[in-house]
N, C-alpha and C positions, 0 to 999 in steps of 0.2 A: 264293460264300461266302468270306470272308476267313479263312485258317488261320494261326494262330500254330505257327512251326516253329522248330527250332533247328539248329545246324550240321550235325548228322548227318542229319537229315531234309533240308535243303537240299542236301547232297551226292547225296542219293540221288532228287531229284526229276527228272521228266521235263521238262526244259528247252526242249522243242521248242515253238515258237510264241511268242506274246508273253505277258509277264507282269510284275507289279509287286511289287517287294520293298521292304518299309518297315522302316527300323531305328528303334527308339523305345526310351525309357526309362520304367519305371513311375513316376518321380518327375519327369517332365517335363510341365509345363502345355501347352506347345505340341502335344506328341505326343498328349495327350488330346483337345484340339480336333480334330487331325488325324484322329483315329480316327473321329469323327462324319462328316468330310467323305468318309473312305473308305468307311464304310459307305453312305453315301448314294449314291456312285458305284456301289458293289457292286450296290445295287438296280436300276440302270439298265443295268448290264453284267454279269449274273449268270453267263455263262459265260467271263468274262475271268478269268485265274488271278490272285489277290492273296494275299500273304504277309506277315505281320508277323514280325519277329525282335527279341528283347529285346537291345539294345545291350550292355547290362552283362553278360550272361550268355553271351555268344557273341564272346568276344575274338578268338579266331583267325580266325573268319569275317570279321568286320568289318575286321580287318587285311588280310586276303587280298583282300577286295573294295575296299579303300582307303577306308572309310567312316570319316570323322574326328569326325562329331557327330551329334546328333538333334534333331528327326528328319529322316531322309534317306531318300528314295524312289529307288529304282533302277528303272528302266525297261528291260527285258531282252526280247530278241527271240532265239530258237535260241541261248540260252546267253550271248550278247554284250550288254554293256550298250550302250543306245542313247541314253540320256538319264538325267540326275540332277538332282534337285531336293532342295536343302537347305533346312531350316527350313520353318516353317509355309507353306503355300501354300493358296490358295482353289481351290474346286471347278472354276472354269472353266480355270485354269491346269494342273491335274492332269488334267483331261478332255481337253485339246488334246494335251498330251503322250502321253496314252494313244492317242488317234486317230492320231497321227503315226507310231506303231508298228504299227498294225493293219493 
């Protein structure tokens, strides 16, 4: 299940293992299209941790993580960034990036 979180929740997450963190904006067309792609991936990887964070409402976190735009996907493992995908990406690209950190 994809969970929407904020800075405080992110800081309290158990960051062990692999996870995907997506920064989006409610006014962003590509972000809305990416949401469909991520929901589709979530159906095939239900145990994989996936989180979305509102870019506009979490300024401190986006600056701390070096996120410059949206949509941006961070692929993390044990609290370390392993890969970053900026802009709208298709399902095969995202799935490959996830498989690379599993």
